[in-house]
N, C-alpha and C positions, 0 to 999 in steps of 0.2 A: 397311095390309103390317107383318105381321109376320114379327119375325125369326124364322129356323125351323134347325137346325141336322139336314146328310141326312149322312146314310149312306151308299155308294154299293159293289157288293158284287158285284165277278167274279170267274167258278169258270180258274182262265187250268189252264192240258195244268195242269202243275211246281205249282199252291200258289195259293191264293188274295188275288183283291186287293184292297183294301177299299181307301176315299177320302171323307176328313169334310170337309164345308167346311159353312158357315153360309153362307144366305142368307137378305135377304127377298118374302117371297111374300104373296103373298094368300091362294090355297091349298097342301097335300100336289100338286100340281101341276104347279102353280108353279113353288114346290120344287128338286120330279124334275126336271125341264127346267133350271134356273141352275143348277141341282147340275151335269150330267151339263157344259150348254153351257162352265164353270169347271172342269169335267177338259179339253173339245176343246181349249183354250187354254193350256192348264199341259203339255199332250203335246207342244206346237210346241216344250217345250224340257226334249223327257226328258231331252236327254242331258247338265243341267245339275246333277241332283240325285240328290240325298244321305238316303240315311240319318240320319235324327238319333236314330233312337231306337231300341232292337225287346225281346222280353220270348224268354229260349228253356225250356221243358221240358222236360223228361227224359216221350222216351215209350215 
């Protein structure tokens, strides 16, 4: 197994959401599934989330 950094991106109605995590996996497909499963687990506590960083740029 290798450690892999996975970035998931979802285009939402009002913006773009990124989920970045590190997983142990044997393939990219396995890493994707593992990252999706970790995200699903985090959604259970979404009401407790707080943003810890931001970037603001003129548009």
